[in-house]
Chimera marker file (.cmm) of the C-alpha trace (Angstrom):
<marker_set name="trace">
<marker id="1" x="-29.933" y="-26.147" z="66.538" r="1" g="1" b="0" radius="0.5"/>
<marker id="2" x="-28.795" y="-23.212" z="64.844" r="1" g="1" b="0" radius="0.5"/>
<marker id="3" x="-29.646" y="-20.015" z="66.502" r="1" g="1" b="0" radius="0.5"/>
<marker id="4" x="-30.066" y="-17.198" z="63.937" r="1" g="1" b="0" radius="0.5"/>
<marker id="5" x="-30.198" y="-13.705" z="65.548" r="1" g="1" b="0" radius="0.5"/>
<marker id="6" x="-31.986" y="-11.267" z="63.461" r="1" g="1" b="0" radius="0.5"/>
<marker id="7" x="-29.293" y="-8.344" z="64.787" r="1" g="1" b="0" radius="0.5"/>
<marker id="8" x="-26.907" y="-9.594" z="63.871" r="1" g="1" b="0" radius="0.5"/>
<marker id="9" x="-28.278" y="-12.010" z="60.872" r="1" g="1" b="0" radius="0.5"/>
<marker id="10" x="-29.539" y="-7.878" z="59.456" r="1" g="1" b="0" radius="0.5"/>
<marker id="11" x="-26.000" y="-6.530" z="60.493" r="1" g="1" b="0" radius="0.5"/>
<marker id="12" x="-24.541" y="-9.029" z="58.462" r="1" g="1" b="0" radius="0.5"/>
<marker id="13" x="-27.227" y="-8.069" z="55.625" r="1" g="1" b="0" radius="0.5"/>
<marker id="14" x="-26.079" y="-4.446" z="55.785" r="1" g="1" b="0" radius="0.5"/>
<marker id="15" x="-22.152" y="-4.904" z="55.834" r="1" g="1" b="0" radius="0.5"/>
<marker id="16" x="-22.751" y="-7.515" z="53.053" r="1" g="1" b="0" radius="0.5"/>
<marker id="17" x="-24.400" y="-4.209" z="51.352" r="1" g="1" b="0" radius="0.5"/>
<marker id="18" x="-22.606" y="-2.005" z="52.400" r="1" g="1" b="0" radius="0.5"/>
<marker id="19" x="-19.170" y="-4.176" z="50.449" r="1" g="1" b="0" radius="0.5"/>
<marker id="20" x="-21.631" y="-4.993" z="47.402" r="1" g="1" b="0" radius="0.5"/>
<marker id="21" x="-22.090" y="-1.133" z="46.929" r="1" g="1" b="0" radius="0.5"/>
<marker id="22" x="-18.256" y="-0.217" z="47.894" r="1" g="1" b="0" radius="0.5"/>
<marker id="23" x="-17.399" y="-2.731" z="45.631" r="1" g="1" b="0" radius="0.5"/>
<marker id="24" x="-19.696" y="-1.917" z="42.889" r="1" g="1" b="0" radius="0.5"/>
<marker id="25" x="-18.389" y="1.222" z="43.311" r="1" g="1" b="0" radius="0.5"/>
<marker id="26" x="-14.552" y="0.884" z="43.150" r="1" g="1" b="0" radius="0.5"/>
<marker id="27" x="-14.075" y="-2.153" z="41.116" r="1" g="1" b="0" radius="0.5"/>
<marker id="28" x="-16.820" y="-2.748" z="39.362" r="1" g="1" b="0" radius="0.5"/>
<marker id="29" x="-17.690" y="0.652" z="37.397" r="1" g="1" b="0" radius="0.5"/>
<marker id="30" x="-13.395" y="1.549" z="36.722" r="1" g="1" b="0" radius="0.5"/>
<marker id="31" x="-13.555" y="-1.683" z="35.565" r="1" g="1" b="0" radius="0.5"/>
<marker id="32" x="-15.981" y="-1.250" z="32.870" r="1" g="1" b="0" radius="0.5"/>
<marker id="33" x="-14.597" y="2.411" z="32.440" r="1" g="1" b="0" radius="0.5"/>
<marker id="34" x="-11.646" y="0.403" z="31.498" r="1" g="1" b="0" radius="0.5"/>
<marker id="35" x="-12.895" y="-2.315" z="29.564" r="1" g="1" b="0" radius="0.5"/>
<marker id="36" x="-15.036" y="-0.208" z="27.455" r="1" g="1" b="0" radius="0.5"/>
<marker id="37" x="-11.499" y="2.593" z="26.837" r="1" g="1" b="0" radius="0.5"/>
<marker id="38" x="-9.857" y="-1.058" z="25.988" r="1" g="1" b="0" radius="0.5"/>
<marker id="39" x="-12.491" y="-1.502" z="23.536" r="1" g="1" b="0" radius="0.5"/>
<marker id="40" x="-12.657" y="1.750" z="21.919" r="1" g="1" b="0" radius="0.5"/>
<marker id="41" x="-8.722" y="2.103" z="21.356" r="1" g="1" b="0" radius="0.5"/>
<marker id="42" x="-8.939" y="-1.569" z="19.469" r="1" g="1" b="0" radius="0.5"/>
<marker id="43" x="-11.782" y="-0.562" z="17.182" r="1" g="1" b="0" radius="0.5"/>
<marker id="44" x="-10.002" y="2.715" z="16.778" r="1" g="1" b="0" radius="0.5"/>
<marker id="45" x="-6.175" y="0.605" z="15.581" r="1" g="1" b="0" radius="0.5"/>
<marker id="46" x="-8.821" y="-1.438" z="13.590" r="1" g="1" b="0" radius="0.5"/>
<marker id="47" x="-10.031" y="1.020" z="11.996" r="1" g="1" b="0" radius="0.5"/>
<marker id="48" x="-6.592" y="3.038" z="11.205" r="1" g="1" b="0" radius="0.5"/>
<marker id="49" x="-5.264" y="-0.700" z="9.606" r="1" g="1" b="0" radius="0.5"/>
<marker id="50" x="-7.922" y="-0.283" z="7.538" r="1" g="1" b="0" radius="0.5"/>
<marker id="51" x="-7.584" y="2.259" z="5.884" r="1" g="1" b="0" radius="0.5"/>
<marker id="52" x="-4.305" y="2.403" z="6.097" r="1" g="1" b="0" radius="0.5"/>
<marker id="53" x="-4.812" y="-1.030" z="3.944" r="1" g="1" b="0" radius="0.5"/>
<marker id="54" x="-7.306" y="1.244" z="1.900" r="1" g="1" b="0" radius="0.5"/>
<marker id="55" x="-4.732" y="3.223" z="0.862" r="1" g="1" b="0" radius="0.5"/>
<marker id="56" x="-1.357" y="0.584" z="0.486" r="1" g="1" b="0" radius="0.5"/>
<marker id="57" x="-4.282" y="-0.453" z="-2.005" r="1" g="1" b="0" radius="0.5"/>
<marker id="58" x="-4.707" y="2.786" z="-2.995" r="1" g="1" b="0" radius="0.5"/>
<marker id="59" x="-1.112" y="2.736" z="-3.943" r="1" g="1" b="0" radius="0.5"/>
<marker id="60" x="-0.762" y="-0.195" z="-5.351" r="1" g="1" b="0" radius="0.5"/>
<marker id="61" x="-2.891" y="0.542" z="-7.959" r="1" g="1" b="0" radius="0.5"/>
<marker id="62" x="-1.521" y="3.578" z="-8.585" r="1" g="1" b="0" radius="0.5"/>
<marker id="63" x="2.267" y="2.325" z="-9.018" r="1" g="1" b="0" radius="0.5"/>
<marker id="64" x="1.298" y="-0.920" z="-10.712" r="1" g="1" b="0" radius="0.5"/>
<marker id="65" x="-0.703" y="2.200" z="-13.376" r="1" g="1" b="0" radius="0.5"/>
<marker id="66" x="2.456" y="3.554" z="-13.704" r="1" g="1" b="0" radius="0.5"/>
<marker id="67" x="5.079" y="0.955" z="-14.164" r="1" g="1" b="0" radius="0.5"/>
<marker id="68" x="2.153" y="-0.563" z="-17.238" r="1" g="1" b="0" radius="0.5"/>
<marker id="69" x="2.991" y="3.435" z="-18.610" r="1" g="1" b="0" radius="0.5"/>
<marker id="70" x="6.391" y="2.895" z="-18.126" r="1" g="1" b="0" radius="0.5"/>
<marker id="71" x="6.411" y="-0.454" z="-20.168" r="1" g="1" b="0" radius="0.5"/>
<marker id="72" x="4.578" y="1.290" z="-22.966" r="1" g="1" b="0" radius="0.5"/>
<marker id="73" x="7.033" y="3.328" z="-22.779" r="1" g="1" b="0" radius="0.5"/>
<marker id="74" x="9.439" y="1.476" z="-23.087" r="1" g="1" b="0" radius="0.5"/>
<marker id="75" x="7.893" y="-0.359" z="-25.645" r="1" g="1" b="0" radius="0.5"/>
<marker id="76" x="7.447" y="2.456" z="-27.830" r="1" g="1" b="0" radius="0.5"/>
<marker id="77" x="11.247" y="3.568" z="-27.375" r="1" g="1" b="0" radius="0.5"/>
<marker id="78" x="12.524" y="0.827" z="-28.682" r="1" g="1" b="0" radius="0.5"/>
<marker id="79" x="10.586" y="1.267" z="-32.071" r="1" g="1" b="0" radius="0.5"/>
<marker id="80" x="11.516" y="4.660" z="-31.948" r="1" g="1" b="0" radius="0.5"/>
<marker id="81" x="14.997" y="2.819" z="-32.127" r="1" g="1" b="0" radius="0.5"/>
<marker id="82" x="14.704" y="0.791" z="-34.469" r="1" g="1" b="0" radius="0.5"/>
<marker id="83" x="13.526" y="2.782" z="-37.007" r="1" g="1" b="0" radius="0.5"/>
<marker id="84" x="16.269" y="5.738" z="-36.427" r="1" g="1" b="0" radius="0.5"/>
<marker id="85" x="19.064" y="3.466" z="-36.543" r="1" g="1" b="0" radius="0.5"/>
<marker id="86" x="17.449" y="1.747" z="-39.928" r="1" g="1" b="0" radius="0.5"/>
<marker id="87" x="16.829" y="5.575" z="-41.266" r="1" g="1" b="0" radius="0.5"/>
<marker id="88" x="20.654" y="5.090" z="-40.594" r="1" g="1" b="0" radius="0.5"/>
<marker id="89" x="21.242" y="2.530" z="-41.871" r="1" g="1" b="0" radius="0.5"/>
<marker id="90" x="19.250" y="3.179" z="-44.591" r="1" g="1" b="0" radius="0.5"/>
<marker id="91" x="21.288" y="5.966" z="-45.362" r="1" g="1" b="0" radius="0.5"/>
<marker id="92" x="24.648" y="4.883" z="-44.251" r="1" g="1" b="0" radius="0.5"/>
<marker id="93" x="23.439" y="2.552" z="-47.552" r="1" g="1" b="0" radius="0.5"/>
<marker id="94" x="23.084" y="4.311" z="-49.668" r="1" g="1" b="0" radius="0.5"/>
<marker id="95" x="25.927" y="7.382" z="-49.663" r="1" g="1" b="0" radius="0.5"/>
<marker id="96" x="27.914" y="4.043" z="-50.049" r="1" g="1" b="0" radius="0.5"/>
<marker id="97" x="25.449" y="3.121" z="-52.980" r="1" g="1" b="0" radius="0.5"/>
<marker id="98" x="26.778" y="7.278" z="-53.921" r="1" g="1" b="0" radius="0.5"/>
<marker id="99" x="30.070" y="7.150" z="-53.484" r="1" g="1" b="0" radius="0.5"/>
<marker id="100" x="30.788" y="3.260" z="-55.100" r="1" g="1" b="0" radius="0.5"/>
<marker id="101" x="28.744" y="4.840" z="-58.390" r="1" g="1" b="0" radius="0.5"/>
<marker id="102" x="30.668" y="8.008" z="-58.008" r="1" g="1" b="0" radius="0.5"/>
<marker id="103" x="33.535" y="6.004" z="-57.702" r="1" g="1" b="0" radius="0.5"/>
<marker id="104" x="33.107" y="3.800" z="-60.531" r="1" g="1" b="0" radius="0.5"/>
<marker id="105" x="32.189" y="6.508" z="-63.066" r="1" g="1" b="0" radius="0.5"/>
<marker id="106" x="34.751" y="8.649" z="-61.906" r="1" g="1" b="0" radius="0.5"/>
<marker id="107" x="36.906" y="5.121" z="-63.115" r="1" g="1" b="0" radius="0.5"/>
<marker id="108" x="35.431" y="4.959" z="-65.882" r="1" g="1" b="0" radius="0.5"/>
<marker id="109" x="36.119" y="8.406" z="-66.955" r="1" g="1" b="0" radius="0.5"/>
<marker id="110" x="39.734" y="7.811" z="-66.462" r="1" g="1" b="0" radius="0.5"/>
<marker id="111" x="40.032" y="4.410" z="-68.001" r="1" g="1" b="0" radius="0.5"/>
<marker id="112" x="38.207" y="5.974" z="-71.016" r="1" g="1" b="0" radius="0.5"/>
<link id1="1" id2="2" r="1" g="1" b="0" radius="0.2"/>
<link id1="2" id2="3" r="1" g="1" b="0" radius="0.2"/>
<link id1="3" id2="4" r="1" g="1" b="0" radius="0.2"/>
<link id1="4" id2="5" r="1" g="1" b="0" radius="0.2"/>
<link id1="5" id2="6" r="1" g="1" b="0" radius="0.2"/>
<link id1="6" id2="7" r="1" g="1" b="0" radius="0.2"/>
<link id1="7" id2="8" r="1" g="1" b="0" radius="0.2"/>
<link id1="8" id2="9" r="1" g="1" b="0" radius="0.2"/>
<link id1="9" id2="10" r="1" g="1" b="0" radius="0.2"/>
<link id1="10" id2="11" r="1" g="1" b="0" radius="0.2"/>
<link id1="11" id2="12" r="1" g="1" b="0" radius="0.2"/>
<link id1="12" id2="13" r="1" g="1" b="0" radius="0.2"/>
<link id1="13" id2="14" r="1" g="1" b="0" radius="0.2"/>
<link id1="14" id2="15" r="1" g="1" b="0" radius="0.2"/>
<link id1="15" id2="16" r="1" g="1" b="0" radius="0.2"/>
<link id1="16" id2="17" r="1" g="1" b="0" radius="0.2"/>
<link id1="17" id2="18" r="1" g="1" b="0" radius="0.2"/>
<link id1="18" id2="19" r="1" g="1" b="0" radius="0.2"/>
<link id1="19" id2="20" r="1" g="1" b="0" radius="0.2"/>
<link id1="20" id2="21" r="1" g="1" b="0" radius="0.2"/>
<link id1="21" id2="22" r="1" g="1" b="0" radius="0.2"/>
<link id1="22" id2="23" r="1" g="1" b="0" radius="0.2"/>
<link id1="23" id2="24" r="1" g="1" b="0" radius="0.2"/>
<link id1="24" id2="25" r="1" g="1" b="0" radius="0.2"/>
<link id1="25" id2="26" r="1" g="1" b="0" radius="0.2"/>
<link id1="26" id2="27" r="1" g="1" b="0" radius="0.2"/>
<link id1="27" id2="28" r="1" g="1" b="0" radius="0.2"/>
<link id1="28" id2="29" r="1" g="1" b="0" radius="0.2"/>
<link id1="29" id2="30" r="1" g="1" b="0" radius="0.2"/>
<link id1="30" id2="31" r="1" g="1" b="0" radius="0.2"/>
<link id1="31" id2="32" r="1" g="1" b="0" radius="0.2"/>
<link id1="32" id2="33" r="1" g="1" b="0" radius="0.2"/>
<link id1="33" id2="34" r="1" g="1" b="0" radius="0.2"/>
<link id1="34" id2="35" r="1" g="1" b="0" radius="0.2"/>
<link id1="35" id2="36" r="1" g="1" b="0" radius="0.2"/>
<link id1="36" id2="37" r="1" g="1" b="0" radius="0.2"/>
<link id1="37" id2="38" r="1" g="1" b="0" radius="0.2"/>
<link id1="38" id2="39" r="1" g="1" b="0" radius="0.2"/>
<link id1="39" id2="40" r="1" g="1" b="0" radius="0.2"/>
<link id1="40" id2="41" r="1" g="1" b="0" radius="0.2"/>
<link id1="41" id2="42" r="1" g="1" b="0" radius="0.2"/>
<link id1="42" id2="43" r="1" g="1" b="0" radius="0.2"/>
<link id1="43" id2="44" r="1" g="1" b="0" radius="0.2"/>
<link id1="44" id2="45" r="1" g="1" b="0" radius="0.2"/>
<link id1="45" id2="46" r="1" g="1" b="0" radius="0.2"/>
<link id1="46" id2="47" r="1" g="1" b="0" radius="0.2"/>
<link id1="47" id2="48" r="1" g="1" b="0" radius="0.2"/>
<link id1="48" id2="49" r="1" g="1" b="0" radius="0.2"/>
<link id1="49" id2="50" r="1" g="1" b="0" radius="0.2"/>
<link id1="50" id2="51" r="1" g="1" b="0" radius="0.2"/>
<link id1="51" id2="52" r="1" g="1" b="0" radius="0.2"/>
<link id1="52" id2="53" r="1" g="1" b="0" radius="0.2"/>
<link id1="53" id2="54" r="1" g="1" b="0" radius="0.2"/>
<link id1="54" id2="55" r="1" g="1" b="0" radius="0.2"/>
<link id1="55" id2="56" r="1" g="1" b="0" radius="0.2"/>
<link id1="56" id2="57" r="1" g="1" b="0" radius="0.2"/>
<link id1="57" id2="58" r="1" g="1" b="0" radius="0.2"/>
<link id1="58" id2="59" r="1" g="1" b="0" radius="0.2"/>
<link id1="59" id2="60" r="1" g="1" b="0" radius="0.2"/>
<link id1="60" id2="61" r="1" g="1" b="0" radius="0.2"/>
<link id1="61" id2="62" r="1" g="1" b="0" radius="0.2"/>
<link id1="62" id2="63" r="1" g="1" b="0" radius="0.2"/>
<link id1="63" id2="64" r="1" g="1" b="0" radius="0.2"/>
<link id1="64" id2="65" r="1" g="1" b="0" radius="0.2"/>
<link id1="65" id2="66" r="1" g="1" b="0" radius="0.2"/>
<link id1="66" id2="67" r="1" g="1" b="0" radius="0.2"/>
<link id1="67" id2="68" r="1" g="1" b="0" radius="0.2"/>
<link id1="68" id2="69" r="1" g="1" b="0" radius="0.2"/>
<link id1="69" id2="70" r="1" g="1" b="0" radius="0.2"/>
<link id1="70" id2="71" r="1" g="1" b="0" radius="0.2"/>
<link id1="71" id2="72" r="1" g="1" b="0" radius="0.2"/>
<link id1="72" id2="73" r="1" g="1" b="0" radius="0.2"/>
<link id1="73" id2="74" r="1" g="1" b="0" radius="0.2"/>
<link id1="74" id2="75" r="1" g="1" b="0" radius="0.2"/>
<link id1="75" id2="76" r="1" g="1" b="0" radius="0.2"/>
<link id1="76" id2="77" r="1" g="1" b="0" radius="0.2"/>
<link id1="77" id2="78" r="1" g="1" b="0" radius="0.2"/>
<link id1="78" id2="79" r="1" g="1" b="0" radius="0.2"/>
<link id1="79" id2="80" r="1" g="1" b="0" radius="0.2"/>
<link id1="80" id2="81" r="1" g="1" b="0" radius="0.2"/>
<link id1="81" id2="82" r="1" g="1" b="0" radius="0.2"/>
<link id1="82" id2="83" r="1" g="1" b="0" radius="0.2"/>
<link id1="83" id2="84" r="1" g="1" b="0" radius="0.2"/>
<link id1="84" id2="85" r="1" g="1" b="0" radius="0.2"/>
<link id1="85" id2="86" r="1" g="1" b="0" radius="0.2"/>
<link id1="86" id2="87" r="1" g="1" b="0" radius="0.2"/>
<link id1="87" id2="88" r="1" g="1" b="0" radius="0.2"/>
<link id1="88" id2="89" r="1" g="1" b="0" radius="0.2"/>
<link id1="89" id2="90" r="1" g="1" b="0" radius="0.2"/>
<link id1="90" id2="91" r="1" g="1" b="0" radius="0.2"/>
<link id1="91" id2="92" r="1" g="1" b="0" radius="0.2"/>
<link id1="92" id2="93" r="1" g="1" b="0" radius="0.2"/>
<link id1="93" id2="94" r="1" g="1" b="0" radius="0.2"/>
<link id1="94" id2="95" r="1" g="1" b="0" radius="0.2"/>
<link id1="95" id2="96" r="1" g="1" b="0" radius="0.2"/>
<link id1="96" id2="97" r="1" g="1" b="0" radius="0.2"/>
<link id1="97" id2="98" r="1" g="1" b="0" radius="0.2"/>
<link id1="98" id2="99" r="1" g="1" b="0" radius="0.2"/>
<link id1="99" id2="100" r="1" g="1" b="0" radius="0.2"/>
<link id1="100" id2="101" r="1" g="1" b="0" radius="0.2"/>
<link id1="101" id2="102" r="1" g="1" b="0" radius="0.2"/>
<link id1="102" id2="103" r="1" g="1" b="0" radius="0.2"/>
<link id1="103" id2="104" r="1" g="1" b="0" radius="0.2"/>
<link id1="104" id2="105" r="1" g="1" b="0" radius="0.2"/>
<link id1="105" id2="106" r="1" g="1" b="0" radius="0.2"/>
<link id1="106" id2="107" r="1" g="1" b="0" radius="0.2"/>
<link id1="107" id2="108" r="1" g="1" b="0" radius="0.2"/>
<link id1="108" id2="109" r="1" g="1" b="0" radius="0.2"/>
<link id1="109" id2="110" r="1" g="1" b="0" radius="0.2"/>
<link id1="110" id2="111" r="1" g="1" b="0" radius="0.2"/>
<link id1="111" id2="112" r="1" g="1" b="0" radius="0.2"/>
</marker_set>
């Protein structure tokens, strides 16, 4: 039969409790602190990433607005250029008709 010595049992319990205390003090707490620190770091990185995504979306919206404005300006410039070209064309035609009329008048006067 197994004999249990009370002194040895108490000694083993004390040694086990000391072991548990040392593990708690030097292993468990540092590991928990390290895990908490890592969790805080990950949370900060996630917040930073979310902020960067929000900033990127804001910039995207601003750039899309600028692109839209530029397209409108280009369309207006095209319309202005077309209008100016029509004015120049009409002026050239008008000048050519006036010159043709002058030549016709000059020719009529010379032939009379």
